[in-house]
C-alpha positions in Angstrom: 76.0 29.0 26.5 75.1 29.5 22.8 78.7 30.1 21.9 79.8 26.9 23.6 77.0 24.9 22.0 77.8 26.1 18.5 81.5 25.4 19.1 80.6 21.9 20.2 78.3 21.3 17.2 81.0 22.5 14.7 83.6 20.4 16.4 81.4 17.4 16.3 80.8 18.0 12.5 84.6 18.3 12.0 85.1 15.1 13.8 82.5 13.3 11.8 84.0 14.6 8.6 87.4 13.0 9.6 85.8 9.8 10.8 83.8 9.3 7.6 87.1 9.6 5.7 88.5 6.5 7.3 87.2 4.2 4.6 88.9 6.4 2.0 92.1 6.4 4.0 92.1 2.5 4.2 91.4 2.4 0.4 94.2 4.9 -0.2 96.5 2.8 1.9 95.8 -0.2 -0.2 96.1 1.9 -3.3 99.7 2.9 -2.3 100.6 -0.8 -3.0 98.1 -1.6 -5.8 99.0 1.3 -8.1 102.8 0.7 -8.1 102.1 -3.0 -8.7 99.7 -2.2 -11.5 102.3 0.2 -13.1 105.0 -2.5 -12.8 103.0 -5.3 -14.4 101.6 -3.0 -17.1 105.1 -2.0 -18.2 105.8 -5.7 -18.7 102.4 -6.1 -20.5 101.2 -8.6 -17.9 98.7 -6.4 -16.2 97.9 -4.0 -19.0 94.2 -5.0 -19.3 93.7 -4.4 -15.6 95.3 -0.9 -15.5 92.3 1.1 -16.9 90.1 -0.6 -14.2 92.6 0.3 -11.5 92.5 3.9 -12.7 88.7 3.9 -12.8 88.6 2.6 -9.2 91.1 5.3 -8.1 88.9 8.0 -9.8 85.9 6.8 -7.9 87.6 7.0 -4.5 89.2 10.4 -5.4 85.8 11.6 -6.5 84.2 10.6 -3.2 86.9 12.5 -1.4 86.3 15.6 -3.6 82.6 15.5 -2.7 83.5 15.3 1.0 86.1 18.0 1.0 83.9 20.3 -1.2 81.0 19.8 1.1 83.1 20.8 4.1 84.6 23.9 2.3 81.2 24.9 0.9 82.3 24.8 -2.8 82.6 21.9 -5.2 86.0 20.7 -6.3 86.1 20.2 -10.0 87.4 17.0 -11.6 89.0 16.7 -14.9 89.9 13.3 -16.6 90.4 12.0 -20.0 87.6 9.5 -21.0 88.9 5.9 -21.1 87.3 5.1 -24.4 88.4 3.3 -27.5 90.4 0.0 -28.0 92.1 -1.7 -25.0 95.4 -0.2 -26.1 93.9 3.2 -26.2 92.4 2.9 -22.8 95.8 1.8 -21.3 97.5 4.7 -23.1 94.9 7.3 -21.9 95.1 5.9 -18.3 98.9 6.4 -18.4 99.0 9.8 -20.1 96.1 11.5 -18.2 97.6 14.0 -15.8 94.5 13.4 -13.6 95.7 9.8 -13.0 99.0 10.9 -11.5 97.4 13.7 -9.5 95.3 11.0 -7.9 98.3 8.8 -7.3 100.1 11.7 -5.5 97.0 12.1 -3.4 97.1 8.5 -2.1 99.9 8.8 0.5 98.6 12.2 1.6 95.1 10.7 2.2 96.5 7.8 4.1 98.6 9.9 6.4 96.3 12.9 6.8 93.0 11.2 7.5 94.4 8.5 9.7 96.6 11.0 11.5 93.7 13.4 12.0 91.5 10.6 13.2 94.0 9.5 15.8 94.3 13.1 17.0 90.5 13.4 17.3 90.3 10.2 19.3 93.0 11.3 21.6 91.8 14.8 22.1 88.0 14.4 22.4 88.0 13.2 26.0 90.5 15.9 27.0 88.5 18.5 25.2 85.3 17.5 26.9 87.1 17.5 30.3 88.8 20.9 29.9 86.2 22.9 27.9 83.2 21.1 29.5 84.5 21.8 33.0 84.9 25.5 32.2 81.4 25.6 30.8 79.9 23.9 33.8 81.6 26.3 36.2 80.4 29.3 34.2 76.8 28.0 34.1 76.6 27.3 37.8 77.9 30.7 38.9 75.4 33.2 40.2 75.6 36.7 38.8 75.5 38.1 42.4 78.8 36.4 43.2 80.8 37.7 40.3 81.3 41.4 41.2 80.0 44.5 42.9 77.6 45.3 40.0 76.2 41.8 39.7 77.2 41.4 36.1 77.4 37.9 34.7 81.0 36.6 34.0 82.1 36.4 30.4 81.4 33.1 28.6 84.1 30.5 28.7 86.5 30.4 25.8 86.8 26.9 24.3 90.4 25.9 24.3 90.5 22.4 22.6 87.2 22.1 20.7 88.2 24.5 17.9 91.1 22.2 17.1 88.8 19.6 15.5 87.2 22.2 13.2 90.6 23.5 12.2 91.9 19.9 11.6 89.0 19.2 9.3 89.4 22.5 7.5 93.1 21.9 7.0 92.6 18.4 5.7 89.9 19.5 3.3 92.0 22.4 1.9 95.0 20.2 1.3 92.7 17.6 -0.4 91.3 20.4 -2.6 94.8 21.6 -3.5 96.0 18.1 -4.5 92.9 16.9 -6.4 91.8 20.1 -8.2 92.9 20.3 -11.9 95.9 22.4 -12.6 95.6 25.5 -14.7 97.4 23.8 -17.6 94.9 20.9 -17.4 92.0 23.3 -17.4 93.4 25.1 -20.4 93.9 21.8 -22.2 90.3 20.9 -21.6 89.1 24.3 -22.8 91.1 23.9 -26.0 89.7 20.5 -26.6 86.1 21.7 -25.9 86.6 24.6 -28.3 88.1 22.3 -31.0 85.1 20.0 -30.6 82.6 22.9 -30.7 84.3 24.4 -33.8 84.3 21.0 -35.5 80.6 20.6 -34.7 80.0 24.2 -36.0 81.8 23.5 -39.2 79.8 20.3 -39.7 76.6 22.1 -39.0 77.6 24.9 -41.4 78.4 22.4 -44.1 75.1 20.6 -43.6 73.3 24.0 -43.7 75.0 24.9 -47.0 74.1 21.5 -48.5 70.5 22.0 -47.4 70.3 25.5 -49.0 71.9 24.1 -52.2 69.4 21.3 -52.2 66.4 23.6 -51.6 67.6 25.9 -54.4 68.3 23.1 -56.8 65.2 20.9 -56.2 62.8 23.8 -55.5 63.5 27.2 -56.8 65.6 26.1 -59.8 63.1 23.6 -61.0 60.3 26.3 -60.7 62.4 28.8 -62.7 63.0 26.2 -65.4 59.3 25.4 -65.7 58.6 29.2 -65.6 61.0 29.8 -68.5 59.5 27.0 -70.6 56.0 28.4 -70.0 57.0 32.0 -70.9 58.7 30.6 -74.1 55.5 28.8 -75.1 53.4 31.9 -74.4 55.7 33.9 -76.7 55.2 31.4 -79.4 51.4 31.6 -79.1 51.0 35.4 -78.8 50.3 35.8 -82.6 48.5 32.5 -83.3 46.3 32.3 -80.2 46.5 35.3 -77.8 43.9 33.9 -75.4 46.1 30.7 -74.8 49.2 32.9 -74.5 47.4 35.1 -71.9 46.3 32.0 -70.0 49.9 30.7 -69.9 51.2 34.1 -68.8 48.7 34.1 -65.9 49.9 30.7 -64.9 53.5 32.0 -65.1 52.6 34.8 -62.8 51.3 32.3 -60.3 54.5 30.3 -60.6 56.5 33.5 -60.0 54.6 34.2 -56.8 55.2 30.6 -55.7 58.9 30.9 -56.5 59.2 34.1 -54.5 57.5 32.5 -51.6 60.0 29.6 -51.8 62.9 32.0 -51.9 61.5 33.8 -48.8 61.3 30.5 -47.0 64.9 29.8 -47.7 65.9 33.3 -46.6 64.1 32.8 -43.4 66.2 29.7 -42.6 69.4 31.8 -43.0 68.3 34.9 -41.1 64.6 35.5 -40.3 63.5 38.9 -41.5 61.2 39.1 -38.5 64.3 39.5 -36.3 65.3 42.6 -38.3 61.8 44.0 -38.4 60.5 43.3 -34.8 63.6 42.3 -32.8 64.1 39.1 -30.8 61.1 39.7 -28.5 58.7 40.2 -31.4 60.1 37.2 -33.2 59.6 35.0 -30.2 56.0 36.2 -29.8 55.4 35.2 -33.5 56.8 31.7 -32.8 54.6 31.4 -29.7 51.5 32.3 -31.6 52.2 29.6 -34.1 52.9 27.0 -31.4 49.2 25.9 -31.1 49.6 25.6 -27.3 49.7 28.3 -24.6 53.2 29.6 -24.2 54.0 31.6 -21.1 56.7 34.2 -21.9 59.0 36.4 -19.9 60.8 38.6 -22.4 61.6 41.6 -20.3 65.4 40.9 -20.6 65.3 41.2 -24.4 62.6 43.9 -24.8 64.4 46.8 -23.4 67.9 48.2 -23.8 70.5 47.5 -26.5 69.9 44.9 -29.2 71.8 41.6 -28.9 74.5 40.7 -31.5 72.8 39.5 -34.7 74.4 36.0 -34.4 73.1 35.6 -30.9 69.6 36.7 -31.8 69.6 34.3 -34.8 70.8 31.4 -32.7 68.3 32.0 -30.0 65.5 32.4 -32.5 66.3 29.0 -34.2 66.7 27.3 -30.7 63.3 28.4 -29.6 61.8 27.6 -33.0 63.2 24.1 -32.8 62.1 23.6 -29.2 58.5 24.7 -29.9 58.3 22.6 -33.0 59.5 19.5 -31.0 57.0 20.3 -28.2 54.2 20.6 -30.7 55.0 17.4 -32.7 56.5 15.0 -30.1 55.9 16.0 -26.5 52.1 15.9 -26.1 52.4 19.0 -23.9 49.5 21.3 -23.1 51.6 24.3 -22.2 55.1 25.6 -22.5 57.2 28.5 -21.2 60.0 30.7 -22.6 62.0 32.8 -20.1 65.0 35.1 -20.7 67.4 36.5 -18.2 70.7 38.4 -18.7 73.0 37.9 -15.7 76.7 38.8 -15.9 77.0 39.7 -19.5 75.4 36.5 -20.8 71.9 35.6 -22.1 70.1 32.7 -20.4 67.1 31.1 -22.2 65.0 28.5 -20.5 62.3 26.6 -22.4 60.1 24.1 -20.5 57.0 22.1 -21.2 54.7 19.7 -19.3 54.9 16.9 -21.9 55.8 13.2 -21.6 59.6 13.8 -21.6 62.1 11.3 -22.8 63.7 13.6 -25.3 67.1 12.2 -26.6 70.0 13.5 -28.6 71.1 11.4 -31.5 72.5 11.8 -35.0 70.3 14.1 -37.0 68.4 15.1 -33.9 67.2 18.7 -33.7 68.5 18.8 -30.1 71.9 17.9 -31.3 71.7 20.7 -33.9 70.7 23.1 -31.1 73.8 22.1 -29.0 76.1 22.6 -32.0 74.6 25.9 -32.9 75.0 27.2 -29.4 78.5 25.7 -29.0 79.6 27.6 -32.1 79.0 30.8 -30.2 80.9 29.6 -27.1 77.6 28.9 -25.3 76.4 25.9 -23.3 73.2 23.8 -23.5 71.6 21.8 -20.7 68.8 19.4 -21.4 66.8 17.5 -18.8 63.9 15.3 -20.0 63.1 12.4 -17.6 60.5 9.9 -18.7 57.1 11.4 -17.8 58.4 14.9 -18.1 58.8 17.8 -17.7 61.4 18.7 -20.3 63.6 21.6 -19.6 66.3 23.2 -21.9 68.6 25.9 -20.7 70.9 27.7 -23.1 73.6 30.2 -22.0 75.2 32.5 -24.6 77.7 35.3 -24.1 76.3 38.5 -25.3 78.8 41.1 -24.1 76.2 43.2 -22.2 
């Protein structure tokens, strides 16, 4: 009985999957006429302004079908499109040259035929399936074990004959949809190349900005202090014979300026590669940041405390990411607590920083969050930021670390 019930349930789910695709099939049927018409009029510049909107509508229907098919198969179907941005002419050009557009166009007749055809088969076979398989099940349930053999054993459960067809139809339709709508390997490679080019451009921009900052700090800070120090030592040399006490006073002041200059130099060095990373490792450096955060910071550092050290570039990037996050939390979030967690699954390092603040963090030009994203992207990593109004804010960074 349980076997028959599960078959019936799965068959019903497959039937519902096909039925709920009927609106997509009707839209695909209309699209089979609308898209060629849009192409024709666009080529003659009559309907060019409408073509990007037609493509956007087509993407929405194809996206809905991706979600349905991915839900049935148990794994999402990725989508890959060029953004329709820029001037009207750019949008028309991108809509025409995007391989995803023509992938969706090829899907239209398939969606029309497959969904409508499968729906017709389901409508035709459901009564027959209930009659044949249902009758077999009723006969099985009403038999008495004593009438089935000399040993009184129960008969084997009935085998569903037609009910599995609905599940197989839904499975076949979903698989064909996934095959038609998923990005091709060349499209994935193109997207990856574009992402790498963008991340490298961002990394170069961040690197240039960092060099300009260091140059500015050296010019406006350390250099000015050294010039003043040189003048003070020169004056002291001139006063050594005439007034040794004044010379000694100026030399003492010069000593203080030397200490201040060294402190400024150490500060600049810390922004390039923090010495605490070399001395105490990433775990110790993060603890130092947490102590200076002025709010309780819960830490899970087991993934970076034991075993081999991470590459120096990864450790430096993670240190600056956490430093920026904790600084933002302290200054802007109004949070009363935060957490930093490390995990190392599958040869990568995952860092999650959360707080219970007011949320609403945004990325914009000059933002520390944008700097974090660029720093991570330069190492082929990814950054996810969720910060709804009212909080909490959560940042997850993934970096390849080769171990």
